[in-house]
DRENDO-1510 file (C-alpha; in Angstrom, 1 decimal, always signed):
<recs>
REC; n; res; u; v; w
REC; 1; MET; +0.0; +0.0; +0.0 .
REC; 2; ARG; +1.3; +3.5; -0.9 .
REC; 3; THR; +0.9; +6.0; +2.0 .
REC; 4; ALA; +1.2; +9.7; +2.3 .
REC; 5; TYR; +1.8; +11.8; +5.4 .
REC; 6; SER; +1.3; +15.5; +6.3 .
REC; 7; VAL; +4.1; +18.0; +6.4 .
REC; 8; GLU; +3.9; +18.3; +10.1 .
REC; 9; THR; +4.2; +14.5; +10.5 .
REC; 10; VAL; +7.1; +14.3; +8.1 .
REC; 11; ARG; +9.0; +17.1; +9.9 .
REC; 12; THR; +8.4; +15.5; +13.3 .
REC; 13; ALA; +9.8; +12.2; +11.9 .
REC; 14; GLU; +12.7; +13.9; +10.3 .
REC; 15; ARG; +13.7; +15.6; +13.6 .
REC; 16; ALA; +13.5; +12.3; +15.4 .
REC; 17; LEU; +15.7; +10.6; +12.8 .
REC; 18; MET; +18.2; +13.4; +12.6 .
REC; 19; ALA; +18.7; +13.3; +16.4 .
REC; 20; ARG; +20.2; +9.8; +15.9 .
REC; 21; LEU; +22.3; +10.5; +12.8 .
REC; 22; PRO; +25.5; +12.5; +12.2 .
REC; 23; ASP; +25.0; +16.1; +11.2 .
REC; 24; GLY; +23.9; +16.4; +7.6 .
REC; 25; ALA; +23.5; +12.7; +7.0 .
REC; 26; LEU; +19.8; +12.9; +6.2 .
REC; 27; MET; +20.4; +15.6; +3.6 .
REC; 28; GLN; +23.2; +13.6; +2.0 .
REC; 29; ARG; +20.8; +10.6; +1.7 .
REC; 30; ALA; +18.3; +12.8; +0.0 .
REC; 31; ALA; +20.8; +14.3; -2.3 .
REC; 32; ALA; +22.2; +10.9; -3.3 .
REC; 33; GLY; +18.8; +9.7; -4.2 .
REC; 34; LEU; +18.0; +12.8; -6.1 .
REC; 35; ALA; +21.2; +12.7; -8.1 .
REC; 36; ALA; +20.7; +9.1; -8.9 .
REC; 37; ALA; +17.2; +9.8; -10.2 .
REC; 38; CYS; +18.5; +12.7; -12.3 .
REC; 39; ALA; +21.2; +10.5; -13.8 .
REC; 40; ASP; +18.7; +7.8; -14.7 .
REC; 41; LEU; +16.6; +10.4; -16.4 .
REC; 42; LEU; +19.5; +11.9; -18.3 .
REC; 43; GLY; +20.9; +8.5; -19.3 .
REC; 44; ARG; +24.3; +9.9; -19.9 .
REC; 45; VAL; +25.6; +12.4; -17.3 .
REC; 46; TYR; +29.0; +13.5; -18.8 .
REC; 47; GLY; +28.7; +16.7; -20.9 .
REC; 48; ARG; +25.0; +17.3; -20.0 .
REC; 49; ARG; +23.9; +20.8; -19.0 .
REC; 50; VAL; +22.0; +21.0; -15.7 .
REC; 51; VAL; +20.4; +24.1; -14.2 .
REC; 52; LEU; +19.5; +24.1; -10.6 .
REC; 53; LEU; +16.7; +26.5; -9.5 .
REC; 54; VAL; +17.7; +27.0; -5.8 .
REC; 55; GLY; +15.6; +28.5; -3.1 .
REC; 56; SER; +16.4; +28.8; +0.6 .
REC; 57; GLY; +16.5; +26.2; +3.3 .
REC; 58; ASP; +16.9; +22.4; +3.2 .
REC; 59; ASN; +15.1; +22.0; -0.2 .
REC; 60; GLY; +17.8; +24.2; -1.8 .
REC; 61; GLY; +20.5; +22.3; +0.1 .
REC; 62; ASP; +19.3; +18.9; -1.3 .
REC; 63; THR; +19.4; +20.4; -4.8 .
REC; 64; LEU; +22.9; +21.9; -4.4 .
REC; 65; TYR; +24.4; +18.7; -3.0 .
REC; 66; ALA; +22.7; +16.7; -5.8 .
REC; 67; GLY; +24.1; +19.2; -8.3 .
REC; 68; ALA; +27.6; +18.6; -6.9 .
REC; 69; ARG; +27.3; +14.9; -7.4 .
REC; 70; LEU; +26.2; +15.4; -11.0 .
REC; 71; ALA; +29.1; +17.9; -11.6 .
REC; 72; ARG; +31.5; +15.3; -10.2 .
REC; 73; ARG; +30.3; +12.9; -12.9 .
REC; 74; GLY; +31.1; +15.4; -15.7 .
REC; 75; ALA; +27.8; +17.4; -16.0 .
REC; 76; GLY; +28.0; +21.2; -16.5 .
REC; 77; VAL; +26.0; +22.4; -13.5 .
REC; 78; THR; +24.8; +26.0; -12.9 .
REC; 79; ALA; +22.8; +27.0; -9.9 .
REC; 80; VAL; +20.5; +29.9; -10.1 .
REC; 81; LEU; +20.0; +31.3; -6.6 .
REC; 82; LEU; +16.6; +32.9; -6.0 .
REC; 83; ALA; +17.5; +33.8; -2.4 .
REC; 84; PRO; +21.3; +34.3; -2.5 .
REC; 85; ASP; +21.5; +35.4; +1.1 .
REC; 86; HIS; +19.7; +32.3; +2.3 .
REC; 87; ALA; +21.2; +29.6; +0.1 .
REC; 88; HIS; +22.4; +26.6; +2.0 .
REC; 89; PRO; +26.1; +27.3; +2.7 .
REC; 90; GLY; +27.3; +23.7; +2.8 .
REC; 91; GLY; +25.5; +22.9; -0.5 .
REC; 92; LEU; +27.0; +25.9; -2.2 .
REC; 93; ALA; +30.5; +25.0; -1.0 .
REC; 94; ALA; +30.1; +21.5; -2.3 .
REC; 95; LEU; +28.9; +22.7; -5.7 .
REC; 96; ARG; +31.8; +25.1; -6.1 .
REC; 97; ARG; +34.3; +22.5; -5.1 .
REC; 98; THR; +33.2; +20.3; -8.0 .
REC; 99; GLY; +33.4; +23.1; -10.5 .
REC; 100; GLY; +29.7; +24.0; -10.6 .
REC; 101; ARG; +28.8; +27.6; -11.5 .
REC; 102; VAL; +26.6; +29.9; -9.4 .
REC; 103; VAL; +24.5; +32.8; -10.6 .
REC; 104; ARG; +22.3; +35.1; -8.7 .
REC; 105; LEU; +18.9; +36.2; -9.8 .
REC; 106; GLY; +18.3; +39.9; -10.3 .
REC; 107; GLU; +21.8; +41.4; -9.9 .
REC; 108; ASP; +23.8; +43.4; -12.4 .
REC; 109; SER; +26.3; +41.8; -14.7 .
REC; 110; GLY; +29.8; +41.2; -13.5 .
REC; 111; GLU; +32.6; +38.7; -12.9 .
REC; 112; GLU; +34.1; +38.1; -9.5 .
REC; 113; ALA; +36.6; +35.4; -8.5 .
REC; 114; GLY; +35.6; +33.4; -11.6 .
REC; 115; GLU; +32.0; +33.2; -10.5 .
REC; 116; ASN; +29.2; +34.8; -12.6 .
REC; 117; THR; +27.1; +36.8; -10.2 .
REC; 118; ALA; +24.9; +38.2; -13.0 .
REC; 119; ALA; +21.5; +36.6; -13.6 .
REC; 120; ARG; +18.5; +38.6; -14.3 .
REC; 121; THR; +15.4; +36.5; -15.2 .
REC; 122; GLY; +16.2; +36.8; -18.9 .
REC; 123; ALA; +19.8; +35.5; -18.4 .
REC; 124; ALA; +18.5; +32.6; -16.2 .
REC; 125; GLY; +15.9; +31.9; -18.9 .
REC; 126; GLU; +18.7; +31.5; -21.5 .
REC; 127; LEU; +20.4; +29.0; -19.2 .
REC; 128; ILE; +17.2; +27.1; -19.0 .
REC; 129; ASP; +16.7; +27.1; -22.7 .
REC; 130; ARG; +20.1; +25.5; -23.2 .
REC; 131; ALA; +19.7; +23.0; -20.4 .
REC; 132; ASP; +19.2; +19.2; -20.7 .
REC; 133; LEU; +17.8; +19.1; -17.2 .
REC; 134; VAL; +16.2; +21.7; -14.9 .
REC; 135; VAL; +16.0; +20.8; -11.2 .
REC; 136; ASP; +13.3; +22.6; -9.2 .
REC; 137; GLY; +14.6; +23.3; -5.7 .
REC; 138; ILE; +12.7; +26.6; -5.3 .
REC; 139; VAL; +10.3; +25.8; -2.5 .
REC; 140; GLY; +10.0; +22.9; -0.1 .
REC; 141; ILE; +7.1; +21.0; +1.3 .
REC; 142; GLY; +6.1; +23.9; +3.6 .
REC; 143; GLY; +5.3; +26.3; +0.7 .
REC; 144; LYS; +1.9; +27.9; +0.6 .
REC; 145; GLY; +0.2; +29.6; -2.4 .
REC; 146; GLY; +1.7; +29.8; -5.9 .
REC; 147; LEU; +5.2; +30.8; -6.9 .
REC; 148; ARG; +6.5; +34.3; -6.1 .
REC; 149; PRO; +6.7; +36.7; -9.0 .
REC; 150; ASP; +10.4; +36.3; -9.4 .
REC; 151; ALA; +10.2; +32.5; -9.6 .
REC; 152; ALA; +7.1; +32.1; -11.8 .
REC; 153; PRO; +8.8; +33.2; -15.1 .
REC; 154; LEU; +11.5; +30.6; -14.5 .
REC; 155; ALA; +8.9; +27.8; -14.1 .
REC; 156; GLU; +7.1; +29.0; -17.3 .
REC; 157; ARG; +10.5; +29.1; -19.1 .
REC; 158; ALA; +11.3; +25.5; -18.0 .
REC; 159; ALA; +7.9; +24.3; -19.1 .
REC; 160; ARG; +8.5; +25.8; -22.6 .
REC; 161; SER; +12.0; +24.5; -22.9 .
REC; 162; GLY; +13.1; +21.2; -24.2 .
REC; 163; ALA; +14.7; +20.3; -20.8 .
REC; 164; ALA; +13.5; +17.6; -18.6 .
REC; 165; VAL; +12.2; +19.0; -15.3 .
REC; 166; VAL; +12.8; +17.3; -11.9 .
REC; 167; ALA; +11.0; +18.6; -8.8 .
REC; 168; VAL; +12.7; +18.1; -5.4 .
REC; 169; ASP; +10.3; +16.5; -2.9 .
REC; 170; LEU; +7.3; +18.4; -4.4 .
REC; 171; PRO; +6.8; +20.7; -7.4 .
REC; 172; SER; +7.2; +24.3; -6.2 .
REC; 173; GLY; +3.9; +26.2; -6.0 .
REC; 174; VAL; +1.7; +23.2; -5.1 .
REC; 175; GLU; +0.5; +22.6; -1.6 .
REC; 176; ALA; +1.8; +19.4; +0.0 .
REC; 177; ASP; -1.0; +18.7; +2.4 .
REC; 178; SER; -4.1; +19.6; +0.3 .
REC; 179; GLY; -3.0; +19.0; -3.3 .
REC; 180; GLU; -4.3; +22.5; -4.1 .
REC; 181; VAL; -2.6; +24.8; -6.7 .
REC; 182; ARG; -3.3; +28.4; -5.9 .
REC; 183; GLY; -1.2; +30.1; -8.4 .
REC; 184; ALA; +1.8; +29.5; -10.7 .
REC; 185; ALA; +3.6; +26.2; -10.1 .
REC; 186; VAL; +6.4; +24.1; -11.6 .
REC; 187; ARG; +5.3; +21.3; -14.0 .
REC; 188; ALA; +7.6; +18.4; -13.5 .
REC; 189; ASP; +8.4; +15.4; -15.6 .
REC; 190; LEU; +9.6; +13.6; -12.5 .
REC; 191; THR; +9.2; +14.4; -8.8 .
REC; 192; VAL; +11.8; +12.8; -6.4 .
REC; 193; THR; +10.2; +12.7; -3.0 .
REC; 194; PHE; +12.0; +11.7; +0.2 .
REC; 195; GLY; +10.9; +9.3; +3.0 .
REC; 196; THR; +7.2; +9.1; +2.2 .
REC; 197; HIS; +4.7; +10.5; -0.3 .
REC; 198; LYS; +3.0; +13.8; +0.5 .
REC; 199; PRO; -0.8; +14.0; -0.1 .
REC; 200; GLY; -0.3; +16.5; -2.9 .
REC; 201; LEU; +1.6; +14.0; -4.9 .
REC; 202; LEU; -1.4; +11.7; -5.0 .
REC; 203; VAL; -4.3; +14.1; -5.3 .
REC; 204; ASP; -5.2; +16.4; -8.2 .
REC; 205; PRO; -4.8; +19.1; -9.2 .
REC; 206; ALA; -1.3; +18.9; -7.7 .
REC; 207; ARG; -0.7; +15.4; -8.9 .
REC; 208; GLU; -0.9; +16.6; -12.5 .
REC; 209; TYR; +2.1; +18.9; -11.8 .
REC; 210; ALA; +4.2; +16.1; -10.3 .
REC; 211; GLY; +4.7; +13.9; -13.4 .
REC; 212; THR; +6.2; +10.5; -12.5 .
REC; 213; VAL; +6.9; +10.2; -8.8 .
REC; 214; ARG; +9.9; +8.4; -7.4 .
REC; 215; LEU; +10.2; +7.7; -3.7 .
REC; 216; VAL; +13.7; +7.8; -2.1 .
REC; 217; ASP; +14.0; +5.8; +1.1 .
REC; 218; ILE; +16.0; +7.9; +3.6 .
REC; 219; GLY; +15.2; +5.8; +6.6 .
REC; 220; LEU; +12.1; +7.6; +7.8 .
REC; 221; GLY; +9.8; +4.7; +7.9 .
REC; 222; ALA; +10.3; +3.7; +11.5 .
REC; 223; GLU; +9.6; +7.3; +12.7 .
REC; 224; LEU; +6.3; +7.6; +10.9 .
REC; 225; PRO; +3.0; +6.8; +12.7 .
REC; 226; ALA; +0.9; +3.8; +11.8 .
REC; 227; GLU; -2.0; +5.9; +10.4 .
REC; 228; PRO; -1.2; +8.0; +7.3 .
REC; 229; GLU; -3.2; +10.9; +5.9 .
REC; 230; LEU; -3.8; +9.1; +2.6 .
REC; 231; GLU; -3.4; +5.6; +1.4 .
REC; 232; ALA; -3.6; +4.1; -2.1 .
REC; 233; LEU; -4.3; +0.5; -2.6 .
REC; 234; GLN; -2.1; -1.7; -4.8 .
REC; 235; HIS; -2.9; -5.0; -6.5 .
REC; 236; ALA; -2.0; -7.1; -3.4 .
REC; 237; ASP; -4.2; -5.0; -1.1 .
REC; 238; VAL; -7.2; -5.3; -3.5 .
REC; 239; ALA; -6.6; -9.0; -3.9 .
REC; 240; ALA; -6.8; -9.5; -0.2 .
REC; 241; LEU; -10.2; -7.7; -0.1 .
REC; 242; LEU; -11.9; -9.4; -3.0 .
REC; 243; PRO; -14.8; -11.5; -1.9 .
REC; 244; LEU; -14.3; -15.0; -3.2 .
REC; 245; PRO; -16.9; -17.8; -3.1 .
REC; 246; ALA; -16.2; -20.7; -0.8 .
REC; 247; ALA; -17.2; -24.3; -1.3 .
REC; 248; GLU; -20.5; -23.8; +0.6 .
REC; 249; SER; -21.4; -20.6; -1.0 .
REC; 250; ASP; -24.8; -20.0; -2.5 .
REC; 251; LYS; -26.3; -16.9; -4.1 .
REC; 252; TYR; -27.3; -15.5; -0.8 .
REC; 253; ARG; -24.0; -16.1; +0.9 .
REC; 254; ARG; -22.3; -14.4; -2.1 .
REC; 255; GLY; -24.5; -11.4; -1.7 .
REC; 256; VAL; -27.8; -10.2; -3.2 .
REC; 257; VAL; -27.8; -6.6; -4.2 .
REC; 258; GLY; -30.9; -4.5; -4.9 .
REC; 259; ILE; -30.9; -2.0; -7.7 .
REC; 260; ALA; -33.5; +0.8; -7.5 .
REC; 261; ALA; -32.6; +2.8; -10.6 .
REC; 262; GLY; -33.8; +4.0; -14.0 .
REC; 263; SER; -36.8; +5.8; -15.3 .
REC; 264; ALA; -38.8; +6.1; -18.4 .
REC; 265; ARG; -36.4; +8.7; -19.6 .
REC; 266; TYR; -33.2; +6.9; -18.4 .
REC; 267; PRO; -33.8; +3.1; -18.6 .
REC; 268; GLY; -30.2; +2.6; -19.6 .
REC; 269; ALA; -28.9; +3.7; -16.2 .
REC; 270; ALA; -30.7; +0.7; -14.7 .
REC; 271; VAL; -29.2; -1.7; -17.3 .
REC; 272; LEU; -25.7; -0.4; -16.7 .
REC; 273; ALA; -26.0; -0.5; -12.9 .
REC; 274; VAL; -27.2; -4.1; -13.1 .
REC; 275; SER; -24.3; -4.9; -15.4 .
REC; 276; GLY; -21.8; -3.6; -12.9 .
REC; 277; ALA; -23.4; -5.6; -10.1 .
REC; 278; LEU; -23.4; -8.8; -12.0 .
REC; 279; ARG; -19.8; -8.3; -13.2 .
REC; 280; GLY; -18.8; -7.5; -9.7 .
REC; 281; GLY; -19.6; -10.9; -8.4 .
REC; 282; ALA; -23.1; -10.5; -6.9 .
REC; 283; GLY; -24.8; -13.8; -6.2 .
REC; 284; ALA; -28.0; -12.3; -7.4 .
REC; 285; VAL; -29.4; -8.9; -8.4 .
REC; 286; ARG; -32.9; -7.8; -7.6 .
REC; 287; TYR; -34.1; -4.9; -9.7 .
REC; 288; VAL; -36.9; -2.4; -8.7 .
REC; 289; GLY; -38.1; +0.3; -11.1 .
REC; 290; PRO; -39.8; +1.1; -14.3 .
REC; 291; ALA; -37.0; -0.3; -16.6 .
REC; 292; GLY; -37.6; -4.0; -15.7 .
REC; 293; GLN; -38.3; -5.0; -19.3 .
REC; 294; ALA; -35.1; -3.4; -20.5 .
REC; 295; VAL; -33.1; -5.0; -17.7 .
REC; 296; VAL; -34.4; -8.5; -18.2 .
REC; 297; ALA; -34.0; -8.3; -22.0 .
REC; 298; ARG; -30.3; -7.7; -21.4 .
REC; 299; PHE; -29.8; -9.7; -18.2 .
REC; 300; PRO; -32.4; -12.4; -17.9 .
REC; 301; GLU; -30.9; -13.7; -14.6 .
REC; 302; THR; -32.1; -10.5; -12.9 .
REC; 303; LEU; -34.9; -10.8; -10.4 .
REC; 304; VAL; -37.4; -8.0; -11.2 .
REC; 305; SER; -40.0; -6.6; -8.9 .
REC; 306; ASP; -42.6; -3.9; -9.4 .
REC; 307; GLN; -43.7; -3.8; -5.7 .
REC; 308; GLY; -41.1; -1.3; -4.5 .
REC; 309; PRO; -37.9; -1.9; -2.4 .
REC; 310; HIS; -39.7; -3.2; +0.8 .
REC; 311; LYS; -41.4; -5.9; -1.1 .
REC; 312; ALA; -38.6; -6.8; -3.5 .
REC; 313; GLY; -37.3; -9.7; -1.4 .
REC; 314; ARG; -34.1; -10.3; +0.6 .
REC; 315; VAL; -31.1; -8.2; -0.2 .
REC; 316; GLN; -27.8; -7.5; +1.6 .
REC; 317; ALA; -27.3; -4.1; +0.1 .
REC; 318; TRP; -29.1; -1.5; -2.0 .
REC; 319; VAL; -28.0; +0.8; -4.9 .
REC; 320; VAL; -30.4; +3.7; -5.4 .
REC; 321; GLY; -30.4; +6.7; -7.7 .
REC; 322; PRO; -28.9; +6.1; -11.1 .
REC; 323; GLY; -31.3; +7.6; -13.7 .
REC; 324; ALA; -34.1; +7.8; -11.0 .
REC; 325; GLY; -35.4; +11.1; -12.2 .
REC; 326; ASP; -37.6; +12.6; -9.5 .
REC; 327; ASP; -38.6; +9.4; -7.7 .
REC; 328; ALA; -37.9; +10.7; -4.2 .
REC; 329; ALA; -40.3; +8.1; -2.7 .
REC; 330; THR; -38.2; +5.2; -3.7 .
REC; 331; VAL; -35.0; +6.9; -2.5 .
REC; 332; ALA; -36.7; +7.5; +0.9 .
REC; 333; GLU; -37.9; +3.9; +1.0 .
REC; 334; VAL; -34.4; +2.5; +0.4 .
REC; 335; LEU; -32.8; +4.8; +3.0 .
REC; 336; ASP; -35.3; +3.4; +5.5 .
REC; 337; THR; -33.9; -0.1; +5.2 .
REC; 338; ASP; -31.4; -1.6; +7.6 .
REC; 339; VAL; -28.8; -2.8; +5.1 .
REC; 340; PRO; -25.9; -0.9; +3.5 .
REC; 341; VAL; -27.0; +1.6; +0.9 .
REC; 342; LEU; -25.2; +3.2; -2.0 .
REC; 343; ILE; -26.6; +6.6; -3.2 .
REC; 344; ASP; -25.6; +7.8; -6.6 .
REC; 345; ALA; -26.7; +10.3; -9.3 .
REC; 346; ASP; -30.3; +11.5; -8.9 .
REC; 347; GLY; -30.4; +9.8; -5.5 .
REC; 348; LEU; -27.9; +12.3; -4.2 .
REC; 349; ARG; -30.2; +15.2; -5.0 .
REC; 350; LEU; -33.3; +13.4; -3.7 .
REC; 351; ALA; -31.9; +12.0; -0.5 .
REC; 352; ASP; -32.9; +13.8; +2.7 .
REC; 353; ARG; -29.7; +14.7; +4.6 .
REC; 354; ASP; -31.2; +14.0; +8.0 .
REC; 355; ALA; -32.4; +10.6; +6.8 .
REC; 356; VAL; -28.9; +9.8; +5.6 .
REC; 357; ARG; -27.4; +10.9; +8.9 .
REC; 358; ALA; -29.9; +8.9; +10.9 .
REC; 359; ARG; -29.1; +5.6; +9.3 .
REC; 360; SER; -27.6; +2.9; +11.5 .
REC; 361; ALA; -26.4; +0.7; +8.5 .
REC; 362; PRO; -23.5; +1.9; +6.4 .
REC; 363; THR; -24.1; +4.5; +3.6 .
REC; 364; LEU; -21.8; +5.1; +0.6 .
REC; 365; MET; -22.4; +8.2; -1.5 .
REC; 366; THR; -20.7; +8.4; -4.9 .
REC; 367; PRO; -20.9; +12.0; -6.3 .
REC; 368; HIS; -18.9; +13.5; -9.0 .
REC; 369; ALA; -17.5; +17.1; -8.5 .
REC; 370; GLY; -20.7; +18.8; -9.7 .
REC; 371; GLU; -22.9; +16.7; -7.5 .
REC; 372; ALA; -20.6; +17.2; -4.5 .
REC; 373; ALA; -20.6; +21.0; -5.1 .
REC; 374; ALA; -24.4; +21.0; -5.1 .
REC; 375; LEU; -24.5; +19.1; -1.8 .
REC; 376; LEU; -21.9; +21.4; -0.2 .
REC; 377; GLY; -23.4; +24.6; -1.7 .
REC; 378; VAL; -20.2; +25.7; -3.4 .
REC; 379; ALA; -19.0; +26.1; -7.0 .
REC; 380; ARG; -17.8; +23.0; -8.9 .
REC; 381; GLU; -14.4; +24.7; -9.3 .
REC; 382; GLU; -14.0; +24.8; -5.6 .
REC; 383; VAL; -14.5; +21.1; -5.2 .
REC; 384; GLU; -12.2; +20.4; -8.1 .
REC; 385; GLY; -9.5; +22.6; -6.7 .
REC; 386; ALA; -9.8; +21.3; -3.2 .
REC; 387; ARG; -10.8; +17.6; -3.6 .
REC; 388; LEU; -9.3; +16.4; -0.3 .
REC; 389; SER; -11.0; +18.9; +2.0 .
REC; 390; SER; -14.3; +18.6; +0.0 .
REC; 391; VAL; -14.6; +14.8; +0.3 .
REC; 392; ARG; -13.8; +15.0; +4.1 .
REC; 393; GLU; -16.3; +17.8; +4.6 .
REC; 394; LEU; -19.0; +15.9; +2.7 .
REC; 395; ALA; -18.4; +12.7; +4.6 .
REC; 396; ALA; -18.7; +14.6; +7.9 .
REC; 397; ARG; -21.8; +16.5; +6.9 .
REC; 398; TYR; -23.7; +13.4; +5.9 .
REC; 399; ARG; -22.2; +11.0; +8.4 .
REC; 400; ALA; -21.6; +8.7; +5.4 .
REC; 401; THR; -18.7; +7.3; +3.5 .
REC; 402; VAL; -18.1; +9.4; +0.4 .
REC; 403; LEU; -16.5; +8.3; -2.9 .
REC; 404; LEU; -15.7; +11.5; -4.8 .
REC; 405; LYS; -15.3; +10.5; -8.4 .
REC; 406; GLY; -13.0; +12.3; -10.7 .
REC; 407; SER; -9.4; +12.5; -12.0 .
REC; 408; THR; -8.3; +11.1; -8.7 .
REC; 409; THR; -11.2; +9.3; -7.0 .
REC; 410; LEU; -11.1; +9.7; -3.2 .
REC; 411; VAL; -12.9; +7.7; -0.5 .
REC; 412; ALA; -13.4; +9.2; +3.0 .
REC; 413; ASP; -15.1; +7.9; +6.1 .
REC; 414; PRO; -17.3; +10.1; +8.3 .
REC; 415; ASP; -15.2; +9.4; +11.4 .
REC; 416; GLY; -11.9; +10.5; +9.8 .
REC; 417; GLY; -9.0; +8.2; +9.3 .
REC; 418; PRO; -6.9; +7.9; +6.1 .
REC; 419; VAL; -8.5; +9.0; +2.9 .
REC; 420; ARG; -8.2; +6.4; +0.2 .
REC; 421; VAL; -7.0; +7.6; -3.2 .
REC; 422; ASN; -7.5; +5.4; -6.3 .
REC; 423; PRO; -4.4; +5.1; -8.5 .
REC; 424; THR; -6.0; +3.3; -11.5 .
REC; 425; GLY; -8.2; +6.0; -12.9 .
REC; 426; THR; -8.1; +6.9; -16.6 .
REC; 427; PRO; -9.7; +9.8; -18.5 .
REC; 428; TRP; -11.3; +7.2; -20.8 .
REC; 429; LEU; -13.8; +6.6; -18.0 .
REC; 430; ALA; -15.3; +10.0; -18.6 .
REC; 431; THR; -18.2; +8.6; -20.6 .
REC; 432; ALA; -21.9; +8.6; -20.1 .
REC; 433; GLY; -23.0; +5.7; -17.9 .
REC; 434; SER; -19.6; +4.8; -16.5 .
REC; 435; GLY; -20.7; +6.0; -13.1 .
REC; 436; ASP; -23.8; +3.7; -13.2 .
REC; 437; VAL; -21.5; +0.7; -13.8 .
REC; 438; LEU; -19.3; +1.8; -10.8 .
REC; 439; SER; -22.4; +2.0; -8.6 .
REC; 440; GLY; -23.5; -1.5; -9.4 .
REC; 441; LEU; -20.0; -2.8; -8.9 .
REC; 442; ALA; -19.6; -1.1; -5.5 .
REC; 443; GLY; -23.1; -2.3; -4.5 .
REC; 444; SER; -22.2; -5.9; -5.2 .
REC; 445; LEU; -19.2; -5.6; -2.9 .
REC; 446; LEU; -21.3; -4.0; -0.2 .
REC; 447; ALA; -23.7; -7.0; -0.5 .
REC; 448; ALA; -20.8; -9.4; -0.2 .
REC; 449; GLY; -19.9; -7.9; +3.2 .
REC; 450; LEU; -17.2; -5.3; +2.5 .
REC; 451; SER; -17.3; -2.1; +4.5 .
REC; 452; ALA; -18.4; +1.0; +2.7 .
REC; 453; ARG; -14.8; +2.2; +2.6 .
REC; 454; ASP; -13.4; -1.1; +1.2 .
REC; 455; ALA; -16.3; -1.5; -1.2 .
REC; 456; GLY; -15.8; +2.0; -2.6 .
REC; 457; SER; -12.0; +1.6; -2.8 .
REC; 458; VAL; -12.0; -1.8; -4.4 .
REC; 459; ALA; -14.8; -0.8; -6.9 .
REC; 460; ALA; -12.9; +2.3; -7.9 .
REC; 461; TYR; -9.7; +0.3; -8.4 .
REC; 462; LEU; -11.4; -2.4; -10.5 .
REC; 463; HIS; -13.4; +0.2; -12.4 .
REC; 464; GLY; -10.2; +2.1; -13.3 .
REC; 465; LEU; -8.5; -1.1; -14.5 .
REC; 466; ALA; -11.5; -2.1; -16.5 .
REC; 467; GLY; -11.5; +1.4; -18.2 .
REC; 468; ARG; -7.9; +1.0; -19.2 .
REC; 469; TYR; -8.3; -2.5; -20.5 .
REC; 470; ALA; -11.5; -1.7; -22.4 .
REC; 471; ALA; -10.2; +1.5; -24.0 .
REC; 472; ASP; -6.6; +0.5; -24.7 .
REC; 473; GLY; -6.1; +3.9; -26.2 .
REC; 474; ALA; -9.4; +4.0; -28.1 .
REC; 475; PRO; -12.9; +5.4; -27.4 .
REC; 476; LEU; -15.2; +3.2; -25.3 .
REC; 477; GLY; -18.6; +3.2; -23.8 .
REC; 478; ALA; -19.9; +2.3; -20.3 .
REC; 479; HIS; -21.0; -1.1; -21.6 .
REC; 480; ASP; -17.3; -1.8; -22.6 .
REC; 481; VAL; -16.2; -0.9; -19.0 .
REC; 482; ALA; -18.7; -3.4; -17.5 .
REC; 483; GLU; -17.5; -6.1; -19.8 .
REC; 484; ALA; -13.9; -5.6; -18.8 .
REC; 485; ILE; -14.5; -5.9; -15.0 .
REC; 486; PRO; -13.9; -9.7; -15.0 .
REC; 487; GLU; -10.5; -9.1; -16.7 .
REC; 488; ALA; -9.6; -6.5; -14.1 .
REC; 489; TRP; -10.7; -8.9; -11.3 .
REC; 490; ARG; -8.5; -11.7; -12.8 .
REC; 491; ASP; -5.5; -9.4; -13.2 .
REC; 492; VAL; -5.7; -8.4; -9.5 .
REC; 493; ARG; -6.0; -11.9; -8.3 .
REC; 494; ASP; -3.0; -13.1; -10.5 .
</recs>
């Protein structure tokens, strides 16, 4: 499982580790890992031109020491100091000893002791234009807001150049704890992070700026608490959660899921939700709603009822809302049951918040950003820009587990704990009906006995894999996603 910790937790762990290590040892570990990652990206180090964008503090120190290692291997390394009076003295000395050059941003031209101290933004930009690699050591993990006005043009120049861009610990200008981007920020091809992932590396919009993320082990693991801020399941974690039938299993032991979905206007939503539930391993699916004929025509094994949820028969979980239109009565009836309930689409709009909060059985809500914004009473852009805080607030407000769909799908429990972030998403899933398939899939996992958090996380993981397999670089529809779920399931198990 991939985990991420807050800035405060990381700094506390670093202090504890540094107290047991020789002075500067932790920075040297980070610099060694950073230099190795840069060398791997360059392929050949000798003769390559490297520009270091260096801010103040330890982040700049990591960058300078890594630059010294690259210079020792024959790279032409130039450090652009954005805060000359606060640059790390040991890192500067190490870079100079290996023949690296140092320029200072914003001073007049001149030569002094063989060191170029002239570097207005334009001159620094020219260095970037000629570079093979630009290393972003402007701001560390404690940075807030976007880049300062003197740094922003350098980030823009690096993005336009042909150079590869490597961010040190986190792209400068993005916020480590929230994943928010409040202004100009560095766009990296590779981010080399130390000790542990930071939340912003896993959550959009910041994740988009990080590029590929490489974690360097600096010995921090033993100092970190057991519970992280974020966690991302991997194949082995999902495989351990998959509900597999035993020798004595029957359809009821495997889980019966009820689907209350569809309408005269949206019968396809019912069909797609049922498809997700069947492909998700449900022992049986009971359907309630006006689209029974369409459902049975596509899936004759579905048990159809026109008597409403309370008279549909035995179920272990309900899915309500996809394509439901304005059927508030059915939504209320499902919420009144004592089994786990997943609320999606129209159901989110129709569900009474107090009724959701009063439920004793688990509730899983699955909004996209627009639906979450409506529930929170904010603009969609606010949710998209602050996904982590939004999913936490919505879970607390409704006392329900919330799966916030999007470029990085997040799952949060109402009582706190680590937020789950799904690593398998793909933009090919942005197609009509894909969310209905996800609802049915997650509902089948609820019926099989998984917690709301695990059901949502496993469903999002399998759904993402299915989207990748079904698309394979070409357009797809929601039906294709459903058909690929068994392949995703097999891949995880194998």
